[in-house]
Structures are given as structure tokens and as C-alpha cells.
C-alpha positions as CSV (number, residue, x, y, z in Angstrom):
1,M,0.0,0.0,0.0
2,K,1.6,3.3,-1.1
3,I,0.8,6.5,0.7
4,P,2.3,10.0,0.5
5,V,4.9,10.8,3.1
6,M,2.9,11.9,6.2
7,H,4.3,14.6,8.5
8,G,3.4,15.7,12.0
9,S,4.3,15.8,15.7
10,I,4.5,13.0,18.2
11,D,3.1,14.9,21.2
12,R,3.6,11.9,23.5
13,R,4.8,8.4,22.9
14,I,5.0,5.7,25.6
15,L,6.6,2.4,24.8
16,V,5.5,-0.2,27.4
17,N,7.9,-3.2,27.0
18,F,7.6,-6.8,28.0
19,T,9.6,-9.9,27.7
20,A,8.2,-13.3,26.7
21,D,9.2,-16.8,25.7
22,P,10.2,-16.8,22.0
23,T,8.4,-20.0,21.3
24,E,5.1,-18.6,22.6
25,I,5.6,-15.3,20.7
26,Q,6.3,-17.1,17.5
27,Q,2.7,-18.3,17.5
28,L,1.5,-14.7,16.9
29,L,3.9,-14.1,14.0
30,P,3.6,-14.8,10.3
31,P,6.1,-17.5,9.2
32,V,8.4,-14.9,7.5
33,F,9.2,-13.4,10.9
34,R,11.1,-14.6,13.9
35,P,11.4,-12.8,17.3
36,K,14.3,-10.5,17.7
37,L,15.9,-11.6,21.0
38,Q,17.4,-9.7,23.9
39,R,19.2,-12.0,26.3
40,G,17.4,-14.9,24.8
41,L,14.0,-13.5,25.3
42,A,11.4,-12.1,22.9
43,V,10.5,-8.4,23.3
44,A,6.8,-7.3,22.9
45,G,4.9,-4.3,24.0
46,I,2.4,-1.5,23.4
47,C,3.1,1.9,21.8
48,L,0.7,4.6,23.2
49,I,1.1,7.5,20.9
50,R,-0.6,10.9,20.6
51,L,-0.2,12.3,17.1
52,K,-0.8,16.0,16.2
53,H,-1.0,17.8,12.9
54,L,-0.7,14.5,10.9
55,K,-1.1,15.3,7.2
56,P,0.8,14.8,3.9
57,K,4.2,16.5,4.0
58,G,4.1,20.0,2.8
59,F,0.5,20.7,3.9
60,P,-0.1,23.3,6.6
61,D,-0.6,22.1,10.2
62,F,-4.2,23.3,10.5
63,M,-5.1,20.6,7.9
64,G,-3.6,17.8,10.0
65,L,-5.4,15.2,12.2
66,N,-5.0,14.7,16.0
67,S,-5.5,11.3,17.6
68,E,-4.6,8.9,20.4
69,N,-3.4,5.5,19.2
70,G,-2.3,2.2,20.6
71,A,-0.2,-0.4,18.7
72,H,0.7,-3.8,20.0
73,R,4.2,-4.6,18.8
74,I,6.6,-7.5,18.6
75,A,10.3,-7.0,17.8
76,V,11.1,-9.2,14.8
77,E,13.8,-10.1,12.3
78,W,13.5,-11.4,8.7
79,E,15.6,-12.2,5.7
80,E,15.4,-9.8,2.7
81,N,17.7,-10.2,-0.3
82,G,20.2,-12.2,1.7
83,E,20.3,-9.6,4.5
84,T,18.8,-9.8,8.0
85,K,16.4,-7.0,8.6
86,S,14.8,-5.9,11.9
87,G,11.6,-4.1,12.7
88,V,8.3,-4.8,14.4
89,Y,5.2,-6.8,13.7
90,I,2.1,-5.0,14.7
91,P,-0.8,-7.5,15.1
92,R,-3.2,-4.9,16.3
93,R,-3.8,-1.2,16.1
94,D,-6.4,0.9,18.0
95,T,-7.2,4.6,17.6
96,S,-9.5,7.2,19.0
97,S,-10.2,8.5,15.5
98,R,-13.1,7.0,13.7
99,L,-11.6,8.4,10.5
100,N,-8.3,6.6,11.1
101,A,-10.3,3.4,11.9
102,W,-12.1,3.7,8.5
103,L,-8.9,4.6,6.6
104,G,-6.8,1.8,8.1
105,G,-6.3,-1.0,5.7
106,R,-7.9,1.0,2.9
107,F,-5.9,4.2,2.5
108,F,-3.4,3.9,5.4
109,P,-1.3,0.8,6.3
110,G,-2.8,-1.7,8.7
111,R,-6.3,-2.4,9.9
112,H,-7.3,-0.1,12.8
113,Y,-9.9,-0.6,15.5
114,H,-11.8,2.2,17.2
115,A,-11.3,2.6,20.9
116,D,-12.3,4.9,23.7
117,F,-9.2,6.5,25.4
118,D,-8.9,7.8,28.9
119,V,-5.8,10.0,29.2
120,R,-4.7,12.0,32.3
121,E,-1.4,13.7,32.4
122,T,0.6,16.1,34.5
123,A,4.1,17.5,33.9
124,D,5.7,14.2,35.1
125,S,3.0,11.6,35.4
126,Y,0.9,9.7,32.8
127,H,-2.2,7.6,32.9
128,V,-3.3,6.2,29.5
129,A,-6.0,3.6,29.1
130,F,-8.3,2.5,26.3
131,D,-11.1,0.1,25.9
132,S,-11.6,-1.2,22.3
133,T,-14.8,-2.0,20.6
134,H,-13.2,-5.4,19.9
135,H,-12.6,-6.4,23.5
136,T,-9.0,-5.3,24.1
137,Q,-8.1,-3.2,27.1
138,I,-4.9,-1.3,28.0
139,S,-4.2,0.7,31.2
140,I,-0.9,2.1,32.4
141,T,0.0,4.6,35.1
142,A,3.6,5.9,35.2
143,R,5.8,8.7,36.2
144,A,9.0,10.2,34.8
145,I,12.3,9.1,36.4
146,A,16.0,9.6,35.8
147,Q,17.2,6.0,36.4
148,F,16.7,3.2,34.0
149,P,15.6,0.0,35.8
150,Q,18.4,-2.3,36.8
151,D,16.4,-5.5,36.4
152,S,15.8,-4.8,32.7
153,V,17.0,-7.2,30.0
154,F,18.8,-4.1,28.6
155,D,22.0,-3.1,30.3
156,H,21.3,0.6,30.2
157,L,19.0,3.3,28.6
158,D,21.2,3.8,25.5
159,Q,21.0,0.0,24.7
160,A,17.3,0.0,25.0
161,S,16.9,3.2,23.0
162,A,19.0,1.7,20.1
163,F,17.0,-1.5,20.2
164,F,13.7,0.2,19.7
165,E,15.0,2.8,17.3
166,S,16.0,-0.1,15.0
167,G,12.4,-1.1,14.9
168,A,11.3,1.8,12.8
169,T,9.8,-0.5,10.1
170,G,6.5,-2.0,11.0
171,Y,4.3,-4.6,9.3
172,S,0.6,-4.9,10.0
173,P,-2.1,-7.3,8.8
174,N,-4.7,-5.6,6.6
175,G,-7.3,-8.3,6.6
176,S,-6.1,-10.0,3.4
177,H,-3.0,-12.1,2.6
178,E,-0.8,-9.0,2.7
179,L,1.1,-7.2,5.4
180,D,1.1,-3.5,5.0
181,G,4.5,-1.8,5.7
182,I,5.3,1.6,7.1
183,Q,8.4,3.2,8.4
184,L,8.7,5.8,11.2
185,H,11.3,8.5,10.8
186,V,11.8,10.6,14.0
187,Y,13.9,13.7,13.3
188,D,15.5,13.8,16.7
189,W,15.2,10.4,18.5
190,N,15.3,10.8,22.3
191,V,13.7,8.7,25.0
192,T,13.6,8.8,28.8
193,P,12.7,6.2,31.3
194,L,9.3,5.9,33.1
195,E,8.5,4.1,36.4
196,V,5.3,2.1,35.9
197,T,3.1,1.8,39.0
198,Q,0.3,0.0,37.2
199,V,-0.1,-1.8,33.9
200,K,-2.7,-4.0,32.4
201,A,-2.7,-5.4,28.9
202,S,-5.3,-7.9,27.9
203,F,-4.2,-8.7,24.3
204,F,-1.3,-11.0,25.1
205,E,-3.2,-12.9,27.8
206,Q,-6.1,-13.3,25.4
207,N,-3.7,-14.9,22.9
208,G,-2.2,-17.3,25.5
209,I,1.1,-15.4,25.8
210,S,2.7,-15.0,29.2
211,V,4.6,-11.7,29.4
212,R,6.7,-10.0,32.0
213,F,7.0,-6.2,32.3
214,D,10.5,-5.0,31.6
215,N,10.6,-1.2,31.1
216,A,8.8,1.8,29.8
217,L,10.2,4.7,27.7
218,L,8.8,8.1,27.0
219,M,9.2,10.4,23.9
220,T,7.6,13.9,23.7
221,R,7.3,16.6,21.2
222,A,9.1,14.9,18.3
223,E,8.7,15.9,14.7
224,H,8.4,12.9,12.5
225,E,7.4,11.3,9.2
226,W,5.6,8.1,8.2
227,R,6.9,6.6,5.0
228,S,5.5,3.7,3.0
229,V,7.5,0.5,2.5
230,R,6.5,-2.3,0.2
231,S,3.9,-4.8,1.3
232,M,4.8,-8.4,2.2
233,H,2.8,-11.5,1.3
234,I,2.0,-13.5,4.4
235,D,2.1,-16.9,2.8
236,R,5.1,-16.5,0.5
237,G,7.1,-14.2,2.7
238,H,8.3,-11.9,0.1
239,L,7.9,-8.2,-0.8
240,T,5.4,-7.2,-3.4
């Protein structure tokens, strides 16, 4: 699916990251993908992102759309033209925007489900939750901190940051035998740690996957672009 380059601002992006058994995670992946491992564990999570002024690049901001969005992500690797690539597989996307839900899979990569979001934020604390029309719930409460957690599978913040920055290319099912591809380009990538005091994520449990919370990262006020990448056929595992 080919779309124009989309430009806007990431007003707030929270990456809630879990670890899981790679064999269990593989059950959620199309055969072309395998889990990208960190210390022998698969890495999965949820991206809770508020987008502002999203519109085709070159259009004025007042023409852009604002929305809250949630994407379930799994860090993956695959082979392409003899080279190992890395990115994320996104089995599910949810959005506060009914327009985005309608456009997803038609004019924008990946099927999107409509969800009701509950967002409460202060200067250093965040509560983001949503309840989807298709029986998926997310809830997280967190606060900004300076110290990256010592019990993470990542040795330090910079290592975690590099791991997730390398997952800029994402593939999502669109309801057919194709995976829609899209790539996120953040002009100035910078993340800071969050301390999570409460987290609930029903999607993995509903799919029989046991996950362990590992860390959460925050990005704010980041100018960015979304760029199309070629779709991938689920059965044959090649780009089209």
C-alpha cells in the first residue's frame, strides 16, 4: 500500500515493553518473521502515541489530524535479499479517531480498531488507558524518572533506545494475505525512562502469551514522518 509521506508531531509516545518466551511469541507471527531476541527473550509491547497535525508532508498544520493511538508490537527479524532486517510486527492497532479506523487497511497501512481512550497527564505523570470495541483493554500509570531500571534485560538506557530505534519499520495485517508496511522516521530520536506503577494489557493474555513487564520509555514533542514501504505477502514471505 503506497501513501504519501505523512508529517506531524509526536506529542507523546510511551513504549511499554515486556519480555516473553520466543516459542510462545512465534505463535503470533507470520512465518516470515522470527522474534528479535534480547538475552534470549522475545520483546513485545504496546506503543501509546498521541499524534498531532498529521497530514501529507508540505501541507499546513491546520489541515492535520490529531488522535490517540495504541499499537501492539513485537520486535522481529526477517531475511530480505540475503540480509537480516529488523523491525516490528504489529498484530493490532487501535485509535481514538473513527476516520483513522475507517482509513486503516484502505488508504493507510494496517487495519485499525476504534477505541475509547482515557488520558490523564501532568508534567511528570501519565495515565493512559483504552477500551476497544473489539474487547481489548490497556491501562498504564507511570511517572518520569531519571534512572533506567536495573532489572531490565537491557544493560542501560542507550542500549534499550537503540534496540527500539532499530524497529522503525513495521508490518501490520490488513485483513487479506498482505502485510502493510510503514516506516517511522523521527527527526531527533530521544527517549527517557518511566517508572510504571500499574499496567494491564489484555491482548497477550487473550492470545495465550505470558509476558513479564520490563521497562517503559517516553518520547515527547518529536517531529516525525511516516513513509510507506513495500507490502509483504503473508504466505510467500516476500515483498510485493
